[in-house]
C-alpha positions in Angstrom: 76.7 142.6 122.0 77.1 141.1 118.6 80.3 139.3 119.7 78.5 137.9 122.8 75.7 136.6 120.6 78.2 134.9 118.3 79.8 133.2 121.2 76.5 132.0 122.5 75.5 130.6 119.1 78.9 128.8 118.9 78.4 127.3 122.4 74.9 126.1 121.4 76.3 124.6 118.2 79.0 122.7 120.2 76.4 121.3 122.6 74.1 120.2 119.8 77.1 118.6 117.9 78.2 116.7 121.0 74.7 115.5 121.6 74.4 114.3 118.0 77.7 112.4 118.3 76.6 110.8 121.5 73.4 109.6 119.8 75.4 108.3 116.8 77.7 106.4 119.2 74.7 105.0 121.1 73.2 103.7 117.9 76.5 102.1 116.8 76.7 100.3 120.1 73.1 99.1 119.9 73.7 97.8 116.3 76.9 96.0 117.6 74.9 94.3 120.3 72.3 93.1 117.8 75.2 91.9 115.5 76.7 90.0 118.4 73.4 88.3 119.3 73.2 87.1 115.7 76.8 85.8 115.7 76.3 83.9 118.9 73.0 82.3 117.6 74.5 81.3 114.2 78.2 80.4 114.8 79.2 77.1 116.3 82.8 78.4 116.9 83.6 82.0 117.6 87.2 83.3 117.1 87.5 87.0 118.1 90.4 89.3 117.3 90.4 92.2 119.8 91.8 95.6 119.2 92.0 94.8 115.5 92.0 98.4 114.3 90.7 99.0 110.7 90.4 95.4 109.8 87.7 93.1 108.7 87.7 89.5 109.9 89.0 86.7 107.6 89.2 82.9 107.8 86.4 82.6 110.4 87.8 85.4 112.6 85.6 88.3 113.8 87.3 91.6 114.5 86.3 94.1 117.3 87.5 97.7 118.0 86.4 101.3 118.0 86.5 101.3 114.2 83.8 101.4 111.5 86.0 99.0 109.4 85.8 96.3 112.1 83.1 93.6 112.1 82.0 94.9 115.5 82.3 98.5 116.7 83.1 98.5 120.4 85.2 100.2 123.1 86.9 97.2 124.8 87.6 99.4 127.9 83.8 98.8 128.5 84.3 95.0 128.5 83.8 92.3 125.8 80.2 92.3 124.8 79.7 88.6 124.5 78.0 86.1 126.8 79.9 84.0 129.3 81.8 81.1 127.8 80.8 81.9 124.2 84.1 82.4 122.5 86.6 79.6 121.5 89.6 81.7 120.6 90.8 85.2 121.3 93.7 86.9 119.5 95.2 90.2 120.6 98.0 91.8 118.6 99.7 95.0 119.8 96.7 96.0 121.8 97.4 95.3 125.5 100.2 98.0 125.7 97.6 100.6 124.8 95.8 99.9 128.1 96.9 101.0 131.6 97.8 98.2 133.9 94.4 98.4 135.7 92.5 98.5 132.4 94.5 95.4 131.2 93.6 93.5 134.3 89.9 94.1 133.7 90.3 93.3 130.1 92.0 89.9 130.8 89.2 89.1 133.4 86.8 89.7 130.5 88.7 87.4 128.3 88.5 84.6 130.9 84.8 85.3 131.3 83.9 85.0 127.6 86.2 82.1 126.7 84.8 78.5 126.8 86.6 76.1 129.1 89.8 75.1 127.3 89.5 78.2 125.0 92.7 79.6 123.6 94.0 83.1 124.3 96.8 84.1 121.9 98.6 87.4 122.3 101.4 89.5 120.8 102.9 92.6 122.4 106.0 94.8 121.6 109.2 93.7 123.3 110.4 96.6 125.4 113.7 94.8 126.1 114.9 95.7 122.6 114.6 99.4 123.3 116.0 99.1 126.9 119.1 97.4 125.4 119.5 100.3 122.9 119.4 102.7 125.9 121.7 100.8 128.3 124.4 99.5 125.8 126.6 102.4 124.7 128.0 100.3 121.8 124.6 99.3 120.5 122.6 101.5 118.0 119.0 100.5 117.2 118.4 99.9 113.5 116.3 102.7 112.0 113.6 100.2 110.9 112.8 99.5 114.6 111.4 103.0 114.8 108.1 102.2 113.0 106.1 105.2 114.2 108.3 108.1 113.4 106.2 110.9 115.2 106.8 109.1 118.5 110.7 109.3 118.3 112.1 112.6 119.4 115.7 112.0 118.5 117.3 113.9 121.4 119.4 111.4 123.4 119.3 107.6 123.9 116.7 107.9 126.6 114.2 108.5 123.7 114.4 104.8 122.9 112.6 104.2 126.2 110.3 107.1 125.7 109.4 105.7 122.3 108.3 102.3 123.5 106.9 103.4 126.8 104.7 106.3 125.6 104.5 106.1 121.8 103.5 109.7 121.5 100.7 109.1 124.1 99.4 105.8 122.6 101.2 103.3 124.9 100.6 102.9 128.6 102.5 99.8 129.6 105.7 98.0 128.6 106.3 94.2 128.4 109.1 91.7 128.2 108.8 87.9 128.1 108.9 87.4 131.8 106.4 90.1 132.6 103.9 88.9 130.0 103.9 85.3 131.2 103.6 86.5 134.8 100.6 88.7 134.1 98.7 85.9 132.3 99.5 83.3 134.9 98.5 85.6 137.8 95.2 86.2 136.1 94.4 82.5 136.1 95.2 81.4 132.6 96.6 77.9 132.3 99.4 76.4 130.3 100.9 79.8 129.7 103.9 79.7 127.3 105.8 81.7 124.8 105.0 80.8 121.2 106.6 81.3 117.8 105.5 83.7 115.1 102.3 82.3 113.4 102.0 83.4 109.8 98.2 82.6 109.9 97.7 85.2 112.7 100.7 87.5 113.2 101.8 90.5 111.2 105.2 89.7 109.6 106.3 93.4 109.4 106.2 93.6 113.3 107.8 90.2 114.0 111.2 91.8 114.8 109.8 93.7 117.8 107.2 91.3 119.1 106.7 88.8 121.9 104.2 86.0 121.3 102.4 84.0 124.0 99.5 81.6 124.2 97.4 80.3 127.1 94.2 78.3 127.9 91.3 79.1 130.1 
């Protein structure tokens, strides 16, 4: 009887805790919406870094992600919470590979929706070709520094180079090479899609070795 009562109390505690977390999340989203309205009303040019992680915006950039450290707390799988044609530039660094193909298609549609005509979309993703080469070429061994996230590399056989970039211990959902990235952006309707060079004003130097960079216009 006592054990059953304890179990019931625990279940009630879990339900209450989940409800409280939902309320907190709802409040965060509402505060974010108010913040966005203020940004749109005050800023003449909006530059948005999506999937920014634990990063505050600098040099006129606004960051957005599911992080309290970002300028805007938001789950980008729910869309981009800005009005149509309100953003001048969007920058995405090592974010798109964390979405499924279907989620990425929806996300790119959202980017086109919120960008002004002629707005710039700049993107950086990991180059899966590097890890495919390490798997296919028996004479090539990938330098240790290319395994940035150690928990995702299992060190069994060479197939783990592909497992690493494809799944990243459950964090990755899609792989890219140069051809694929350009094709995806063009098929979505972006214009003037082209590969670009590393940009020290935007890109993270420590990840340059594994990155593909591209830029496009709405």
